[in-house]
FITOR-635041 format. One record per residue (C-alpha): residue number from 1; x, y, z. Coordinates in Angstrom, 3 decimals, decimal comma. Layout:
BEGIN
    nr          X          Y          Z
   NUM          X          Y          Z
...
This chain:
BEGIN
    nr          X          Y          Z
     1     15,129     -8,156     13,726
     2     17,121     -9,783     10,969
     3     17,013     -8,197      7,528
     4     18,195     -9,313      4,134
     5     20,469     -6,243      3,969
     6     22,981     -4,871      6,436
     7     21,868     -1,468      7,708
     8     23,885      1,026      9,705
     9     22,330      2,491     12,844
    10     21,676      5,752     10,964
    11     19,980      3,888      8,124
    12     17,786      2,024     10,591
    13     16,832      5,308     12,238
    14     15,829      6,838      8,895
    15     13,743      3,812      7,886
    16     11,898      4,027     11,198
    17     11,530      7,814     11,359
    18      9,655      8,793      8,226
    19      7,417      6,118      6,762
    20      4,908      8,936      6,895
    21      4,633     12,392      8,402
    22      7,328     13,961      6,226
    23      6,942     17,768      6,136
    24      5,501     19,614      3,151
    25      7,601     22,781      3,213
    26     10,046     24,245      0,710
    27     13,127     22,781      2,451
    28     11,681     19,711      4,193
    29     14,922     17,922      5,088
    30     15,931     20,651      7,547
    31     12,998     20,261      9,997
    32     13,010     16,486      9,408
    33     16,674     16,201     10,434
    34     16,144     18,552     13,391
    35     13,293     16,353     14,633
    36     15,521     13,271     14,405
    37     18,186     15,076     16,428
    38     15,555     15,853     19,069
    39     14,924     12,082     19,281
    40     18,624     11,338     19,801
    41     19,771     10,684     16,210
    42     22,801     12,759     15,158
    43     22,019     13,789     11,572
    44     21,741     16,963      9,493
    45     19,670     17,724      6,394
    46     22,404     16,714      3,951
    47     23,053     13,497      5,853
    48     19,353     12,656      5,834
    49     19,112     13,142      2,087
    50     22,263     11,118      1,464
    51     21,041      8,277      3,668
    52     17,683      8,112      1,870
    53     19,519      8,188     -1,470
    54     21,757      5,301     -0,421
    55     18,794      3,261      0,836
    56     16,977      3,875     -2,433
    57     19,964      2,887     -4,562
    58     20,436     -0,324     -2,549
    59     16,809     -1,347     -3,044
    60     15,886     -0,975      0,635
    61     13,276      1,588     -0,424
    62     10,725      1,319     -3,186
    63     10,652      5,114     -3,456
    64     10,599      8,345     -1,462
    65      7,761     10,841     -1,448
    66      3,952     10,813     -1,457
    67      2,112      7,500     -1,515
    68     -0,780      8,174     -3,889
    69     -4,143      6,572     -3,117
    70     -5,195      5,413     -6,582
    71     -8,759      4,784     -5,425
    72     -9,253      8,537     -4,878
    73     -7,621      9,600     -8,146
    74    -10,133      8,064    -10,539
    75    -11,188      4,826    -12,176
    76    -11,441      1,586    -10,247
    77     -9,467     -1,450     -9,098
    78    -10,590     -4,861     -7,923
    79     -9,105     -8,101     -6,587
    80     -9,803    -11,225     -8,638
    81     -9,221    -14,907     -7,885
    82     -9,172    -17,863    -10,236
    83     -7,993    -21,446    -10,552
    84     -5,069    -22,380    -12,786
    85     -4,634    -26,180    -13,097
    86     -1,036    -27,318    -12,661
    87     -0,729    -28,634    -16,211
    88     -1,902    -25,306    -17,665
    89     -0,589    -22,955    -15,008
    90      2,079    -21,160    -17,056
    91     -0,191    -20,705    -20,060
    92     -3,045    -19,296    -17,971
    93     -0,757    -16,929    -16,103
    94      0,728    -15,698    -19,373
    95     -2,725    -14,952    -20,728
    96     -3,834    -13,165    -17,570
    97     -0,643    -11,121    -17,386
    98     -1,003    -10,228    -21,053
    99     -3,804     -7,850    -20,132
   100     -2,379     -4,402    -19,456
   101     -5,175     -3,827    -16,939
   102     -3,672     -6,531    -14,690
   103     -1,329     -4,709    -12,312
   104     -0,375     -7,303     -9,686
   105     -0,589    -11,082     -9,856
   106      0,399    -13,582     -7,163
   107      0,307    -17,333     -6,822
   108     -1,140    -18,233     -3,424
   109     -1,446    -21,519     -1,548
   110     -5,037    -22,695     -1,975
   111     -6,461    -25,980     -3,306
   112     -8,571    -24,251     -5,952
   113     -8,117    -20,459     -6,101
   114     -4,368    -20,242     -6,577
   115     -4,042    -17,172     -8,832
   116     -4,844    -13,733     -7,380
   117     -4,580    -10,570     -9,442
   118     -5,611     -6,913     -9,382
   119     -7,430     -5,319    -12,301
   120     -7,012     -1,538    -12,567
   121     -9,128      0,412    -15,074
   122    -10,080      3,980    -15,949
   123    -13,750      3,060    -16,371
   124    -15,398      0,793    -13,788
   125    -17,512     -0,828    -16,511
   126    -14,298     -2,117    -18,065
   127    -13,741     -4,553    -15,151
   128    -16,451     -6,919    -16,379
   129    -15,123     -6,765    -19,931
   130    -11,577     -7,649    -18,842
   131    -12,777    -10,588    -16,761
   132    -14,950    -11,846    -19,627
   133    -11,921    -11,690    -21,940
   134     -9,761    -13,600    -19,445
   135    -12,416    -16,280    -19,009
   136    -12,767    -16,673    -22,783
   137     -9,000    -16,948    -23,244
   138     -8,327    -19,337    -20,370
   139    -11,551    -21,311    -20,056
   140    -11,429    -20,663    -16,300
   141    -14,002    -18,815    -14,222
   142    -12,942    -15,633    -12,432
   143    -14,230    -14,502     -9,055
   144    -14,435    -10,763     -8,598
   145    -13,766     -9,589     -5,012
   146    -14,106     -5,788     -5,002
   147    -13,417     -3,878     -1,823
   148    -16,719     -3,134     -0,084
   149    -15,270     -1,464      3,002
   150    -11,735     -0,439      3,908
   151    -10,648     -0,681      7,534
   152     -6,902     -0,215      7,151
   153     -4,183      0,349      4,562
   154     -1,014      1,062      6,517
   155      1,936     -0,916      5,202
   156      4,723      0,261      7,503
   157      7,732     -1,926      8,231
   158     10,081     -1,068     11,085
   159     13,521     -2,441     11,895
   160     15,359     -2,815     15,177
   161     17,291      0,305     16,043
   162     16,677      3,957     16,872
   163     13,008      4,993     16,880
   164     11,803      1,426     16,351
   165      8,850      1,903     18,670
   166      9,454     -1,281     20,663
   167      6,351     -1,831     22,753
   168      4,424      1,065     21,234
   169      4,034      1,247     17,462
   170      2,723      4,812     17,673
   171      6,150      5,961     18,870
   172      8,019      4,397     15,952
   173      7,853      7,325     13,565
   174      8,179     11,104     13,600
   175      5,100     13,012     12,469
   176      5,761     16,455     10,997
   177      2,589     16,565      8,935
   178      1,565     19,659     10,910
   179      4,193     21,637      8,994
   180      3,171     23,258      5,746
   181      0,343     25,369      4,370
   182     -3,025     25,536      6,079
   183     -5,565     24,156      3,620
   184     -9,166     22,991      3,437
   185    -10,344     19,895      1,551
   186    -12,235     20,377     -1,691
   187    -15,685     18,939     -2,325
   188    -14,838     18,368     -6,003
   189    -13,832     14,714     -6,588
   190    -12,418     15,458    -10,055
   191     -8,931     16,702    -10,899
   192     -7,905     19,848    -12,701
   193     -5,358     19,384    -15,506
   194     -2,629     20,767    -13,217
   195     -3,635     18,399    -10,396
   196     -3,525     15,485    -12,824
   197     -0,025     16,521    -13,902
   198      1,036     16,725    -10,256
   199     -0,245     13,223     -9,484
   200      1,624     11,741    -12,420
   201      4,807     13,637    -11,549
   202      4,913     12,434     -7,922
   203      3,497      8,912     -8,251
   204      6,987      7,373     -8,377
   205      8,474      9,727     -5,803
   206     10,060     13,163     -5,585
   207     13,666     14,273     -6,205
   208     16,130     13,900     -3,345
   209     17,230     17,528     -3,435
   210     17,168     20,347     -0,891
   211     13,925     21,595     -2,479
   212     12,048     18,573     -3,868
   213      8,647     20,275     -4,099
   214     10,186     23,217     -5,978
   215     11,696     20,745     -8,441
   216      8,290     19,119     -8,910
   217      6,783     22,570     -9,525
   218      9,402     23,307    -12,166
   219      8,782     19,992    -13,897
   220      5,067     20,694    -14,409
   221      5,280     24,476    -14,846
   222      3,527     25,729    -11,706
   223      4,470     27,715     -8,598
   224      6,068     26,001     -5,611
   225      3,415     27,340     -3,243
   226      0,687     25,729     -5,361
   227      2,475     22,356     -5,169
   228      2,827     22,632     -1,387
   229     -0,821     23,619     -0,920
   230     -2,114     20,935     -3,295
   231     -0,078     18,116     -1,760
   232     -1,252     19,149      1,722
   233     -4,852     19,273      0,496
   234     -4,478     15,874     -1,164
   235     -3,357     14,519      2,225
   236     -6,483     15,951      3,831
   237     -8,702     14,502      1,088
   238     -7,122     11,049      1,133
   239     -5,679     11,294     -2,372
   240     -2,279     10,903     -0,714
   241     -2,078      8,321      2,073
   242      1,214      9,529      3,545
   243      4,551     11,107      2,609
   244      7,966      9,668      3,379
   245     10,113      6,630      2,708
   246      8,353      3,583      1,270
   247     10,338      0,476      2,273
   248     10,830     -2,615      0,162
   249      9,560     -5,005      2,830
   250     11,257     -8,002      1,214
   251     14,644     -6,289      1,594
   252     13,869     -5,705      5,271
   253     13,215     -9,398      5,818
   254      9,408     -9,363      5,758
   255      9,192    -12,307      3,396
   256      6,142    -14,105      4,835
   257      3,111    -12,539      3,175
   258     -0,057    -14,056      4,644
   259     -3,509    -13,152      3,357
   260     -5,884    -14,306      6,079
   261     -9,550    -14,628      5,084
   262    -12,510    -14,955      7,429
   263    -16,190    -15,820      7,303
   264    -17,342    -13,141      9,725
   265    -21,059    -12,986     10,555
   266    -22,381    -10,039      8,552
   267    -23,793     -8,268     11,594
   268    -20,364     -8,315     13,282
   269    -18,177     -6,980     10,455
   270    -18,583     -3,323     11,511
   271    -17,319     -4,200     15,016
   272    -14,642     -6,721     14,062
   273    -13,114     -4,578     11,310
   274    -11,707     -1,748     13,458
   275    -10,455     -4,200     16,096
   276     -8,453     -6,263     13,614
   277     -7,294     -3,112     11,839
   278     -5,862     -1,815     15,110
   279     -3,352     -4,686     15,289
   280     -0,048     -3,022     14,308
   281      1,129     -5,877     12,079
   282     -2,056     -5,912      9,950
   283     -1,216     -3,855      6,875
   284     -4,441     -4,205      4,861
   285     -7,925     -4,959      6,134
   286    -11,093     -5,055      3,986
   287    -14,604     -6,377      3,633
   288    -15,143     -8,189      0,324
   289    -18,033    -10,253     -1,101
   290    -18,496    -13,998     -0,764
   291    -19,093    -16,297     -3,757
   292    -21,645    -18,930     -2,812
   293    -20,401    -22,497     -3,061
   294    -16,858    -21,369     -3,928
   295    -15,636    -18,675     -1,579
   296    -17,273    -18,346      1,872
   297    -15,072    -15,538      3,221
   298    -16,094    -11,885      3,474
   299    -13,199    -10,392      5,475
   300     -9,523    -10,059      4,479
   301     -6,616     -9,167      6,778
   302     -3,086     -9,072      5,375
   303     -0,168     -9,771      7,699
   304      3,581     -9,738      7,107
   305      6,230    -11,609      9,062
   306      9,982    -12,142      8,984
   307      9,728    -15,881      9,529
   308      7,093    -18,568      9,261
   309      6,916    -18,766     13,054
   310      6,415    -15,023     13,449
   311      3,771    -15,025     10,752
   312      1,904    -17,854     12,456
   313      1,995    -15,979     15,775
   314      0,530    -12,907     14,169
   315     -2,219    -14,863     12,456
   316     -3,074    -16,439     15,806
   317     -3,440    -12,951     17,271
   318     -5,907    -12,105     14,519
   319     -7,827    -15,299     15,319
   320     -7,867    -14,452     19,014
   321     -9,224    -11,008     18,204
   322    -11,944    -12,565     16,058
   323    -12,779    -15,066     18,811
   324    -13,665    -12,181     21,078
   325    -16,759    -11,648     18,941
   326    -17,958    -15,108     17,974
   327    -17,060    -18,792     18,221
   328    -14,502    -19,095     15,413
   329    -14,167    -22,615     13,999
   330    -11,539    -24,038     11,647
   331    -14,055    -23,766      8,796
   332    -14,429    -20,026      9,378
   333    -11,007    -18,967      8,156
   334     -7,966    -19,724      6,048
   335     -4,534    -18,242      5,398
   336     -3,201    -17,995      1,866
   337      0,540    -17,428      1,659
   338      2,039    -16,113     -1,568
   339      4,420    -18,559     -3,235
   340      5,552    -16,371     -6,122
   341      5,024    -12,955     -7,675
   342      3,633    -13,493    -11,173
   343      3,377     -9,834    -12,184
   344      3,926     -6,512    -10,447
   345      3,782     -3,419    -12,638
   346      2,063     -1,017    -10,281
   347     -1,277      0,685    -10,735
   348     -1,402      2,629    -14,010
   349     -2,499      6,070    -12,877
   350     -2,234      7,991    -16,165
   351     -5,437      6,653    -17,688
   352     -7,320      6,660    -14,390
   353     -6,337     10,250    -13,643
   354     -7,132     11,358    -17,191
   355    -10,622      9,848    -16,975
   356    -11,283     11,905    -13,843
   357     -9,859     15,222    -15,101
   358    -12,242     18,088    -15,702
   359    -11,841     20,488    -18,603
   360    -10,073     23,746    -17,993
């Protein structure tokens, strides 16, 4: 695989090893390095930390630590599409991006719906208000496409080298999630004030020290054992998707970002969803609503490739998977490639977490 950055063999091994499954123990780099040694990579705890630090500083990683699932923290987020005419494109984008609730915004190749953005709010009722404001400001209709069912969110990006899982994606990483406290999930969907503080402290990553969870505990004034137990419980509850390195996929050469959309017969979605989600190169897979007369598609599958040819091959594999369930025609699907990032600020968790925090 070609990448946009030159990586040493050790750096490649680290990228591949822990895009999830990083241990939640007081000194996590020691068992993590030992596990890499067991898989044939000569590295110690200090070398592992230094390598992750170097990758982070070079922009190969977006961050290191827990990947928080904003959906389970509080509030709501939704995907929205709209049309921005060429002669008004910049003005419309500026107005859309001017809303602090707009977290991500992409231009995508489509004859009518060429602007795609995510609205993130603390109160679900606020979504409609934001869209009404955008429509009033731009004079363009918005099309709300909330997630109705999630089949996969697993954005992992491997590189050629040690532990790359060639031929078997399940072998690409090292899973040490078994290490750490034994915990049980809570039935309470709200957050305590301390849990809220923990989410906000770790949302951008954890310190690259010998004892990162202890440092997090010190920053929010709690005991280390509580941080370990809570992070493990959050994993069990889905508030944290995974823990490890989070690659910058653009830096690794995954520049072709294809959002494939499908008009799947409603009665087949429950069967098709898991099959498409099982394809290792599909990073996001959802059911979303149609908009009659404008948007006929109810199924989204995001793929990433390192070249246009690779991306096209992967999309064809999705189509072949779909064709195993019904006679897919050219009118039943489309692929919208992103042409530019218009805004990317990340999901604002502070307000969403605060809205879902119970009193002491």
